[in-house]
C-alpha positions in Angstrom: 23.0 137.5 -74.8 23.8 134.1 -73.5 27.3 132.7 -74.4 27.1 129.5 -76.4 28.4 126.5 -74.5 31.5 124.7 -75.8 32.8 121.3 -74.9 36.1 121.4 -73.2 38.5 118.8 -74.6 40.2 117.9 -71.3 40.9 114.2 -71.3 42.5 113.0 -68.0 42.4 109.4 -69.0 44.9 110.1 -71.9 46.7 113.0 -70.1 45.5 115.5 -72.8 45.4 119.1 -71.6 42.5 121.3 -72.5 43.2 123.6 -75.5 42.0 124.8 -78.8 42.7 123.1 -82.1 43.9 125.5 -84.8 42.9 125.4 -88.4 46.6 125.6 -89.5 48.6 122.5 -90.3 52.3 121.8 -90.4 53.9 122.9 -93.6 57.4 121.7 -94.7 59.3 124.1 -96.9 62.9 123.8 -98.2 65.1 126.8 -99.0 68.7 126.8 -100.1 71.7 129.1 -100.2 73.8 129.3 -103.4 76.7 127.0 -102.3 75.2 123.7 -103.7 71.9 124.4 -105.5 72.1 121.2 -107.6 72.1 119.2 -104.4 69.2 121.2 -102.9 67.1 120.7 -106.1 67.8 116.9 -105.9 66.6 116.9 -102.3 63.3 118.6 -102.9 62.7 116.4 -105.9 62.9 113.4 -103.6 60.6 115.1 -101.1 58.1 116.0 -103.8 58.2 119.8 -103.6 60.2 122.8 -104.9 62.7 125.2 -103.3 61.3 128.4 -101.8 61.7 131.2 -104.4 64.6 133.3 -103.1 66.4 136.4 -104.2 70.1 136.4 -103.8 72.3 139.5 -104.2 76.1 140.1 -103.8 76.8 143.8 -104.0 79.9 145.4 -105.4 81.2 145.9 -101.9 80.9 142.1 -101.3 78.0 142.4 -98.9 75.2 139.8 -99.3 71.4 140.1 -99.3 68.9 137.3 -99.4 65.1 137.6 -99.4 62.4 135.0 -99.5 60.0 136.0 -102.3 57.0 134.2 -100.7 55.6 134.0 -97.2 57.1 131.3 -94.9 55.2 132.4 -91.8 54.5 129.4 -89.5 56.4 127.0 -91.7 58.9 124.3 -90.7 61.8 125.6 -92.8 64.8 123.4 -93.8 67.6 125.6 -95.0 70.3 123.8 -97.1 73.8 125.1 -97.3 77.0 123.2 -97.8 80.5 124.6 -97.3 82.7 124.2 -100.3 84.9 127.1 -101.3 84.5 130.0 -100.6 83.6 128.7 -97.1 83.4 132.1 -95.4 81.1 133.6 -98.1 78.7 130.7 -97.8 78.8 130.8 -94.0 77.9 134.5 -94.1 75.1 133.9 -96.6 73.6 131.1 -94.4 73.6 133.4 -91.3 71.9 136.1 -93.3 69.3 133.6 -94.6 68.7 132.4 -91.0 68.1 136.0 -89.9 65.7 136.5 -92.8 63.7 133.4 -92.0 63.5 134.2 -88.3 62.2 137.7 -89.1 59.7 136.2 -91.6 58.2 134.3 -88.7 59.2 130.8 -89.6 58.0 128.4 -86.9 61.1 126.2 -86.8 64.3 126.5 -88.8 66.6 123.6 -89.4 70.0 124.1 -90.9 70.9 121.3 -93.3 74.7 121.5 -93.6 75.9 118.3 -95.4 79.4 119.4 -94.7 79.9 121.4 -91.4 82.2 124.3 -91.8 85.3 124.5 -89.6 84.6 121.0 -88.3 88.3 120.1 -88.0 88.8 122.9 -85.5 86.9 121.1 -82.8 89.6 121.3 -80.1 92.7 123.2 -79.1 95.8 121.5 -80.4 98.1 124.2 -79.0 97.8 127.1 -76.6 96.0 130.2 -77.8 94.1 128.4 -80.5 90.4 128.9 -81.2 87.7 126.2 -81.2 86.1 127.4 -84.4 83.6 124.6 -84.7 82.0 125.8 -81.5 82.0 129.3 -82.8 80.1 128.3 -85.9 77.6 126.4 -83.8 77.1 129.6 -81.7 76.7 131.7 -84.8 74.0 129.4 -86.2 72.1 129.4 -82.9 72.3 133.2 -82.5 71.2 133.8 -86.1 68.0 131.7 -85.6 68.7 128.0 -86.1 66.6 125.7 -84.0 68.1 122.5 -85.2 71.2 121.3 -87.2 71.5 118.4 -89.6 74.9 117.3 -90.9 76.6 114.3 -92.5 79.7 112.6 -91.0 80.9 115.3 -88.6 84.7 115.3 -88.3 84.2 114.7 -84.5 81.1 113.5 -82.9 81.7 115.9 -80.0 80.6 118.8 -82.3 77.0 117.8 -81.6 77.5 119.1 -78.1 78.6 122.5 -79.3 75.1 123.4 -80.5 72.5 124.3 -77.9 69.6 122.3 -79.5 68.9 119.1 -81.4 71.6 117.9 -83.9 70.9 115.1 -86.4 74.2 113.4 -87.2 73.7 111.5 -90.4 76.1 108.9 -91.8 77.1 108.5 -95.5 78.2 104.9 -94.8 74.9 103.3 -96.1 75.3 105.2 -99.4 79.0 104.2 -99.8 78.4 100.6 -98.5 75.7 99.9 -101.0 78.0 100.9 -103.8 80.8 98.5 -102.7 78.4 95.7 -102.0 77.2 96.1 -105.6 80.5 96.6 -107.4 83.1 94.5 -105.6 83.6 91.1 -107.2 83.5 87.9 -105.0 87.3 87.7 -105.4 87.7 91.3 -104.2 85.4 90.6 -101.2 87.4 87.6 -100.3 90.7 89.6 -100.3 89.2 92.8 -98.8 90.8 94.6 -95.8 89.4 97.8 -94.4 92.0 100.4 -93.5 91.8 103.3 -91.2 94.2 106.1 -92.5 94.9 107.2 -88.9 94.1 106.2 -85.3 91.3 108.9 -85.1 89.2 107.0 -87.6 89.6 103.5 -86.1 86.1 103.4 -84.7 84.5 104.3 -88.1 86.7 101.8 -89.9 85.8 99.1 -87.4 82.1 99.5 -88.2 83.0 99.1 -91.9 85.0 96.0 -91.1 81.9 94.5 -89.3 79.6 95.4 -92.2 81.8 93.9 -94.9 83.1 91.0 -92.9 86.6 92.0 -93.6 89.7 92.4 -91.4 90.9 95.8 -90.2 94.3 97.4 -90.6 95.4 100.7 -89.1 98.0 103.2 -90.4 99.9 105.1 -87.7 100.9 108.6 -88.9 102.4 111.7 -87.4 101.6 115.2 -88.4 103.7 118.3 -87.6 101.4 120.7 -85.8 103.4 123.6 -87.2 103.1 122.5 -90.9 99.6 122.3 -92.4 98.6 119.4 -94.7 101.9 117.4 -94.3 101.8 113.9 -93.0 104.5 111.2 -92.3 103.4 107.6 -92.3 105.2 105.5 -89.7 103.9 102.0 -89.8 100.9 99.8 -90.7 99.2 97.6 -88.1 97.7 94.6 -89.8 98.4 92.4 -92.8 97.8 94.1 -96.2 100.0 92.0 -98.4 98.1 90.7 -101.4 94.9 92.4 -100.1 92.3 94.7 -101.7 92.5 97.7 -99.3 89.5 99.9 -98.7 90.7 103.2 -97.1 87.8 104.9 -95.4 87.8 108.5 -94.2 85.4 111.4 -93.6 87.0 113.9 -96.0 89.7 114.5 -98.6 91.1 118.0 -98.5 94.5 118.3 -100.2 94.8 114.5 -100.5 98.2 114.3 -98.7 97.0 111.9 -96.0 95.3 109.5 -98.4 98.1 109.4 -101.0 100.8 108.8 -98.3 98.6 106.0 -96.9 98.0 104.5 -100.3 101.7 104.5 -101.1 102.5 102.8 -97.8 99.9 100.1 -98.5 101.3 99.4 -102.0 104.8 99.4 -100.6 103.7 96.7 -98.1 102.3 94.5 -100.9 98.6 95.6 -101.3 97.0 94.4 -104.5 94.7 97.3 -104.9 93.8 100.5 -103.0 90.3 101.9 -103.1 89.5 105.2 -101.2 86.1 105.9 -99.8 85.3 109.3 -98.3 82.2 111.4 -97.6 83.3 114.9 -98.2 85.3 115.8 -101.4 86.8 119.1 -100.4 89.5 118.7 -103.0 91.7 121.7 -102.3 94.5 122.1 -104.7 96.5 120.0 -105.5 94.2 117.1 -104.4 93.0 116.3 -108.0 96.6 115.7 -109.2 97.6 113.8 -106.0 94.6 111.5 -106.2 95.6 110.4 -109.7 98.7 108.8 -108.1 99.3 105.2 -109.4 99.0 103.9 -105.8 95.3 104.7 -105.9 93.0 102.5 -108.0 89.7 104.2 -107.3 88.3 107.1 -105.3 84.6 107.1 -104.2 83.0 110.1 -102.6 79.5 111.6 -102.1 78.3 115.0 -103.4 77.9 116.7 -100.0 80.2 119.3 -101.5 80.0 120.3 -105.2 82.9 118.9 -107.3 83.5 121.1 -110.4 84.3 119.5 -113.7 87.9 120.5 -113.7 88.4 118.6 -110.4 87.0 115.4 -111.6 89.1 112.5 -113.1 88.7 109.1 -114.6 89.0 107.0 -111.4 86.6 109.2 -109.4 83.1 108.1 -108.6 80.6 110.5 -107.0 77.5 109.1 -105.3 74.3 111.1 -104.6 73.6 112.0 -101.0 70.2 113.7 -101.7 68.0 110.6 -101.0 69.6 110.3 -97.5 69.1 114.0 -96.8 65.5 113.9 -98.1 64.5 111.0 -95.9 66.1 112.6 -92.8 64.2 115.8 -93.5 60.9 113.9 -93.8 61.6 112.0 -90.6 62.3 115.2 -88.6 59.3 117.0 -90.1 56.9 114.1 -89.4 58.4 113.6 -85.8 59.8 110.2 -86.9 63.1 108.6 -86.0 66.3 109.6 -87.7 68.1 106.9 -85.6 66.1 104.2 -87.4 67.8 105.1 -90.6 71.1 103.9 -89.3 70.1 100.8 -87.2 70.2 102.8 -84.0 73.7 104.2 -84.5 72.7 107.9 -85.1 
């Protein structure tokens, strides 16, 4: 029997190789661990889908089991897991979900970690210390992650720890829109952007440019042998009579921010507003942040903030629209960089 002739789709003019077009199409699916289900549900609502039905179990021994209840074969899977407390449990759950997705024949798996676990351990401060941020990146890769997406990494160098694409998103547009909308003309005229330490100067400088406000820097010293204790030495820049906007990537116990706010008020600052991406809020952060030196605290919901850690002067902004847009850009082979005017 003669074989039926088929047209070969080689197109040298457009450099298209010969091949076969499959009937299957790309399919975006979003799954989530249990660390921040509220955020994951907000993300999928912006995308226009639902979370993958998933079974979660924690056995009496503490061991974790996750299972996808529907097929994800050939899908482009975005797996959302943030890292509030208990960090180690959520990290282990994410690794197990990655292994499950890989064994379920997902085509590509992207970890969406709004807050990247162990991001502050990005270098050796003393001899015989680990670089735990690199370890986490290695664990994600080994477990099956093809790509990582995160918001405001503590250090940009963490992108180089992962052997694959990393989408480094910035919460600045979300926070900036809030301040442009809420600050009065008088506040804008008296505004000074303040970096809480020398390590955040570059970020604070971009805020200064965006708001058309001068920049001040707080020089601090930290004892490497004592965790979460800071000594403020001096302020570089004029803050007297100014509305000071303190910008940082995270608030953990609140010690750095409170010391900085007290120093600003002691140097004549009119008001002190704190803006941070990640509200870790380890005890006693909630009590510290209600210090009279701080007039307002503005954060995003990359990490869940339980009701008992919320207070009157706290504003929490949604990060889900930013994550949803980034996920769609990656899925559609678009540009994440375009979301941040070429800065990402």
